[in-house]
C-alpha positions as CSV (number, residue, x, y, z in Angstrom):
1,X,178.1,18.9,5.0
2,X,175.3,21.3,5.6
3,X,173.4,22.6,2.5
4,X,171.7,25.8,1.7
5,X,168.8,24.1,0.0
6,X,167.3,20.6,-0.1
7,X,165.3,19.7,-3.2
8,X,162.9,16.8,-3.1
9,X,161.7,15.4,-6.4
10,X,165.1,16.5,-7.7
11,X,165.2,13.8,-10.3
12,X,162.2,15.0,-12.1
13,X,162.4,17.7,-14.8
14,X,161.4,20.6,-12.5
15,X,163.6,19.4,-9.7
16,X,166.6,19.3,-12.1
17,X,165.8,22.8,-13.4
18,X,165.5,24.3,-9.9
19,X,168.6,22.6,-8.7
20,X,170.8,23.7,-11.6
21,X,169.5,27.3,-11.2
22,X,170.4,27.2,-7.5
23,X,173.8,25.8,-8.2
24,X,174.6,28.3,-10.9
25,X,173.8,31.0,-8.4
26,X,176.5,29.6,-6.1
27,X,174.4,27.8,-3.5
28,X,174.9,24.3,-2.1
29,X,172.1,21.8,-2.9
30,X,171.2,18.3,-1.6
31,X,169.3,16.4,-4.4
32,X,166.7,13.9,-3.2
33,X,164.8,11.5,-5.3
34,X,164.5,7.9,-6.5
35,X,166.6,7.8,-9.7
36,X,170.2,9.0,-9.3
37,X,171.0,8.4,-13.0
38,X,168.7,11.3,-13.9
39,X,170.9,13.8,-12.0
40,X,174.4,12.3,-12.7
41,X,175.1,15.2,-15.1
42,X,174.4,17.7,-12.2
43,X,176.6,15.8,-9.8
44,X,179.4,15.6,-12.4
45,X,179.3,19.3,-13.2
46,X,178.8,21.0,-9.9
47,X,180.8,20.7,-6.7
48,X,178.5,21.8,-4.0
49,X,175.9,19.1,-4.3
50,X,175.2,15.5,-3.5
51,X,172.4,12.9,-3.9
52,X,170.3,11.0,-1.3
53,X,167.7,8.4,-2.2
54,X,164.3,9.5,-0.8
55,X,160.9,7.9,-1.3
56,X,158.2,10.4,-0.2
57,X,155.9,7.5,0.9
58,X,158.2,7.1,3.9
59,X,157.4,10.1,6.2
60,X,160.1,9.2,8.8
61,X,162.7,9.2,6.0
62,X,161.6,12.7,4.9
63,X,162.1,14.1,8.4
64,X,165.4,12.3,8.8
65,X,166.8,13.5,5.4
66,X,165.7,17.1,6.1
67,X,167.5,17.1,9.5
68,X,170.6,15.6,8.1
69,X,170.8,18.1,5.3
70,X,171.1,21.1,7.6
71,X,169.3,23.1,4.9
72,X,167.5,26.4,5.5
73,X,165.0,26.0,2.6
74,X,163.3,23.0,1.1
75,X,162.1,23.0,-2.5
76,X,159.4,20.4,-3.1
77,X,159.4,19.7,-6.9
78,X,157.7,16.3,-6.6
79,X,154.2,15.5,-7.8
80,X,151.5,17.6,-6.0
81,X,150.1,14.5,-4.4
82,X,152.9,14.7,-1.8
83,X,152.7,18.4,-1.0
84,X,150.8,18.0,2.3
85,X,153.0,15.1,3.4
86,X,156.2,17.2,2.8
87,X,154.8,20.3,4.4
88,X,154.0,18.4,7.6
89,X,157.6,17.2,7.7
90,X,158.8,20.8,7.2
91,X,156.7,21.9,10.2
92,X,158.2,19.1,12.3
93,X,161.7,20.1,11.3
94,X,161.0,23.8,11.3
95,X,162.3,24.5,7.8
96,X,161.1,27.1,5.3
97,X,159.7,25.6,2.1
98,X,158.0,26.1,-1.2
99,X,156.2,23.8,-3.7
100,X,154.8,23.9,-7.2
101,X,151.2,23.7,-6.3
102,X,148.5,21.0,-6.2
103,X,144.7,20.5,-6.2
104,X,142.4,23.0,-4.6
105,X,141.5,20.7,-1.6
106,X,145.2,20.3,-0.7
107,X,145.9,24.0,-1.3
108,X,143.1,24.8,1.2
109,X,144.6,22.4,3.8
110,X,148.1,24.0,3.3
111,X,146.8,27.5,3.7
112,X,144.7,26.5,6.8
113,X,148.1,25.6,8.5
114,X,148.9,29.4,8.5
115,X,148.7,29.8,12.3
116,X,150.6,26.7,12.9
117,X,153.5,27.8,10.7
118,X,153.5,31.3,12.3
119,X,153.7,29.6,15.7
120,X,156.7,27.4,14.5
121,X,158.3,30.5,12.9
122,X,158.5,29.3,9.3
123,X,157.1,30.2,5.9
124,X,155.6,28.0,3.2
125,X,154.6,29.2,-0.3
126,X,152.5,26.9,-2.4
127,X,152.3,27.2,-6.2
128,X,155.7,28.7,-7.1
129,X,156.1,27.7,-10.7
130,X,154.6,29.2,-13.9
131,X,150.8,29.0,-13.3
132,X,150.4,28.8,-10.4
133,X,153.4,31.1,-9.7
134,X,154.3,33.8,-12.2
135,X,150.6,34.3,-12.9
136,X,149.8,34.9,-9.2
137,X,152.6,37.5,-8.9
138,X,151.5,39.3,-12.1
139,X,148.0,39.6,-10.7
140,X,149.2,41.0,-7.5
141,X,151.4,43.5,-9.4
142,X,148.4,45.3,-10.9
143,X,145.6,44.5,-8.3
144,X,145.9,48.0,-6.8
145,X,145.2,49.6,-10.2
146,X,141.5,48.4,-9.6
147,X,139.0,49.6,-7.1
148,X,136.9,46.6,-7.9
149,X,137.6,43.4,-9.9
150,X,134.8,41.5,-11.5
151,X,136.5,38.8,-13.6
152,X,139.9,37.2,-13.8
153,X,140.9,34.9,-16.6
154,X,144.3,33.1,-16.3
155,X,146.0,30.4,-18.3
156,X,148.9,29.2,-20.5
157,X,149.4,28.8,-24.2
158,X,152.4,27.3,-25.9
159,X,153.7,25.9,-29.2
160,X,156.8,24.5,-30.8
161,X,158.8,25.1,-34.0
162,X,158.7,21.3,-34.8
163,X,155.2,19.8,-34.8
164,X,156.2,16.6,-33.1
165,X,154.9,15.4,-29.7
166,X,157.2,16.1,-26.8
167,X,155.7,15.6,-23.3
168,X,155.1,19.2,-22.1
169,X,155.2,18.5,-18.4
170,X,154.2,15.7,-15.9
171,X,152.1,13.2,-17.9
172,X,150.1,12.4,-14.8
173,X,149.3,16.1,-14.3
174,X,148.3,16.4,-18.0
175,X,145.9,13.5,-17.9
176,X,144.3,15.0,-14.8
177,X,143.9,18.4,-16.5
178,X,142.3,16.7,-19.5
179,X,139.9,14.5,-17.5
180,X,139.2,15.8,-13.9
181,X,136.4,18.4,-13.5
182,X,137.6,22.1,-13.5
183,X,136.6,24.3,-10.6
184,X,135.8,27.9,-11.7
185,X,134.1,30.8,-9.9
186,X,130.9,32.0,-11.6
187,X,128.8,34.8,-10.1
188,X,130.6,34.3,-6.8
189,X,130.0,30.6,-6.6
190,X,132.4,27.7,-7.2
191,X,131.2,25.4,-10.0
192,X,132.6,22.3,-11.7
193,X,132.9,21.8,-15.5
194,X,134.2,18.9,-17.5
195,X,137.3,20.1,-19.4
196,X,136.2,18.7,-22.8
197,X,132.8,20.4,-22.4
198,X,134.5,23.7,-22.6
199,X,136.9,22.9,-25.5
200,X,137.3,25.6,-28.1
201,X,139.8,26.5,-30.8
202,X,141.6,29.8,-30.0
203,X,144.1,32.0,-31.9
204,X,146.8,33.2,-29.6
205,X,148.8,36.1,-31.2
206,X,152.1,34.8,-29.8
207,X,151.9,31.1,-30.3
208,X,149.3,30.5,-33.0
209,X,146.2,28.2,-33.0
210,X,145.5,26.2,-30.0
211,X,142.9,23.9,-28.4
212,X,142.0,25.5,-25.1
213,X,139.7,24.4,-22.3
214,X,139.0,24.9,-18.6
215,X,141.2,22.9,-16.2
216,X,141.4,22.5,-12.5
217,X,144.0,24.8,-11.0
218,X,144.4,26.3,-7.5
219,X,144.4,29.9,-8.8
220,X,140.6,29.8,-9.1
221,X,140.6,29.3,-5.3
222,X,143.5,31.5,-4.2
223,X,142.6,34.4,-6.5
224,X,139.1,34.4,-5.0
225,X,140.4,34.0,-1.5
226,X,142.9,37.0,-1.6
227,X,140.8,39.4,-3.8
228,X,137.3,38.6,-2.7
229,X,137.3,42.0,-0.9
230,X,137.4,43.6,-4.4
231,X,134.1,42.1,-5.4
232,X,135.3,39.2,-7.6
233,X,132.5,37.4,-9.3
234,X,134.3,35.2,-11.9
235,X,137.6,33.3,-12.1
236,X,138.5,31.0,-15.0
237,X,141.6,29.0,-15.8
238,X,142.4,28.0,-19.3
239,X,145.0,25.4,-20.6
240,X,146.0,25.9,-24.2
241,X,147.8,23.2,-26.1
242,X,149.0,23.3,-29.8
243,X,146.8,21.1,-31.9
244,X,149.4,18.5,-32.7
245,X,150.1,18.0,-28.9
246,X,146.4,18.0,-28.0
247,X,145.6,15.3,-30.5
248,X,148.4,13.0,-29.1
249,X,147.4,13.5,-25.5
250,X,143.8,12.9,-26.3
251,X,144.7,9.7,-28.1
252,X,146.8,8.5,-25.1
253,X,143.9,9.1,-22.7
254,X,141.3,7.4,-25.0
255,X,143.5,4.3,-25.4
256,X,143.6,4.0,-21.6
257,X,147.3,4.7,-21.3
258,X,146.7,7.6,-18.9
259,X,144.7,5.5,-16.5
260,X,145.7,5.4,-12.8
261,X,143.8,2.2,-12.2
262,X,146.0,-0.8,-11.7
263,X,146.0,-3.6,-14.2
264,X,147.6,-7.1,-14.1
265,X,150.6,-7.4,-16.4
266,X,152.4,-10.7,-16.4
267,X,151.6,-11.2,-12.7
268,X,152.5,-7.6,-11.7
269,X,150.2,-4.8,-10.8
270,X,151.0,-1.7,-12.8
271,X,149.3,1.6,-13.5
272,X,149.2,2.4,-17.2
273,X,150.1,6.1,-16.5
274,X,153.4,5.0,-14.9
275,X,154.2,2.9,-17.9
276,X,153.3,5.7,-20.3
277,X,155.4,8.2,-18.3
278,X,158.4,5.9,-18.3
279,X,158.2,5.4,-22.1
280,X,157.8,9.1,-22.9
281,X,160.7,10.0,-20.7
282,X,163.0,7.8,-22.8
283,X,162.0,9.4,-26.1
284,X,164.7,11.7,-27.6
285,X,163.8,15.3,-28.2
286,X,163.8,16.2,-32.0
287,X,167.0,18.0,-33.0
288,X,166.5,21.7,-33.1
289,X,163.3,21.5,-31.1
290,X,162.3,24.8,-29.4
291,X,159.2,26.0,-27.6
292,X,157.5,29.3,-26.8
293,X,155.0,29.9,-24.0
294,X,152.6,32.7,-23.1
295,X,151.6,32.8,-19.4
296,X,148.7,35.3,-19.2
297,X,146.3,36.9,-16.8
298,X,143.4,39.1,-17.9
299,X,141.8,41.3,-15.2
300,X,138.4,43.1,-15.7
301,X,137.2,45.7,-13.3
302,X,136.7,49.3,-12.5
303,X,138.9,52.3,-11.4
304,X,137.2,55.5,-10.4
305,X,133.9,54.0,-11.6
306,X,135.3,53.5,-15.1
307,X,135.7,50.1,-16.7
308,X,139.2,48.9,-16.9
309,X,141.0,45.8,-18.4
310,X,144.7,44.8,-18.0
311,X,146.4,42.0,-19.7
312,X,149.5,40.7,-18.0
313,X,151.8,38.2,-19.9
314,X,155.1,36.5,-19.3
315,X,156.7,35.3,-22.5
316,X,159.1,32.4,-22.3
317,X,161.4,30.8,-25.0
318,X,163.7,27.8,-25.0
319,X,167.0,29.1,-23.8
320,X,170.5,28.1,-25.0
321,X,171.9,25.2,-22.9
322,X,168.4,24.5,-21.5
323,X,167.1,22.8,-24.6
324,X,166.2,19.7,-22.5
325,X,163.6,21.7,-20.6
326,X,161.8,23.5,-23.5
327,X,159.6,26.1,-21.9
328,X,159.5,24.3,-18.5
329,X,162.2,26.6,-17.2
330,X,159.2,28.8,-16.4
331,X,158.2,26.4,-13.7
332,X,161.5,25.2,-12.2
333,X,163.3,28.6,-12.3
334,X,160.5,30.7,-10.5
335,X,160.6,28.0,-7.7
336,X,164.4,28.6,-7.4
337,X,163.9,32.4,-7.5
338,X,161.3,32.4,-4.7
339,X,163.4,30.0,-2.6
340,X,166.4,32.3,-3.0
341,X,164.3,35.3,-2.0
342,X,163.4,33.6,1.2
343,X,167.1,32.6,1.8
344,X,168.2,36.2,1.2
345,X,165.5,37.7,3.5
346,X,163.6,39.4,0.7
347,X,160.5,37.4,1.8
348,X,160.2,37.7,5.6
349,X,156.7,36.8,6.4
350,X,155.8,33.7,8.5
351,X,152.9,31.4,7.7
352,X,151.3,29.7,4.8
353,X,150.7,31.6,1.5
354,X,150.1,31.5,-2.2
355,X,152.6,33.7,-4.2
356,X,150.1,36.6,-4.7
357,X,150.0,37.2,-1.0
358,X,153.7,37.5,-0.2
359,X,156.2,37.6,-3.2
360,X,157.6,41.1,-3.9
361,X,156.6,41.7,-7.5
362,X,159.4,44.0,-8.8
363,X,162.2,41.9,-7.3
364,X,160.6,38.8,-8.7
365,X,160.2,40.3,-12.2
366,X,163.9,41.4,-12.1
367,X,165.0,37.9,-11.4
368,X,162.8,36.6,-14.2
369,X,164.4,39.1,-16.6
370,X,167.9,37.8,-15.7
371,X,166.7,34.4,-17.0
372,X,165.2,36.0,-20.2
373,X,161.6,35.6,-19.0
374,X,159.9,38.9,-19.9
375,X,156.8,40.4,-18.3
376,X,154.4,42.6,-20.3
377,X,151.5,44.8,-19.1
378,X,149.1,45.6,-21.9
379,X,151.9,44.8,-24.4
380,X,154.5,47.0,-22.7
381,X,157.6,45.2,-21.3
382,X,158.0,46.1,-17.6
383,X,161.1,44.1,-16.6
């Protein structure tokens, strides 16, 4: 059977969200990953799907699986560490693709493949989730309302109705955001800052008190790349965690349970982060648990020589029948939306892009609205 889409990393949370959204919209999807049990509920409830075991460490298997799928679009929902490996396989097999984003150095390498992808005749879009993803498209939507842009601040803030720890997204990504230096743009220069050196308590009107700090994110690079011509001087990315969640993550890291360094455990080499991730995945979600998230971008600049500021927000709540995902629908669903836009020909460019350079904003916002993700410009709902 030939499939419309192939999803790698399909057994992770974002892979499951993207796959279900594609299937609910009538497409056929080949699920690829290492743990079939995690997608049994999908295989049992949808007809136009199947599962193939795939380990992304094996490049030849990636190429073989893509070819056998017959798919037109690949969604890479695996950890960002594998984005370049998967993109190279997409180039070899000449398949359009998207991913959820990765570190700046890898994003640079992907975007540097632009001419190669144009030559092959395919498109790749990196960073197609929430932030990066929704935030990039929101910036593009209002960029023409400025003659010049001086500063862009971007980030996420979230909270839950029950103040118990539920892993918000990939534990490995979280520990990296808490510990790896953040790259911001200050006065036109890229600088690095230790996340905890920027820690501050902030009051978000939508979600309440949070601990927020600078984290490494590819937007600080792509925003500067695509809008440098408007005179950008500063780009900052903030991660905002509710206090109860921040304290638990901080404790996990301080106890060494977020370490990537291998240790010897009863004759086996294991990484503490892998053990921690496995344990946390098995924890049940509290009954009635719901989340709310605010994805935001603040743009400061000038129009007709007058100072101007615009606040863009996308507000996301836990949806009925998606309780297992919390607010993480705002990562998996946008990836599905952008992939579908490529499939339907609504995105026609060839090459390698971040979302702000190629995703049609109004069509994208319309699809977000169908999924009850609402976009606001200076407090006014626009979708």
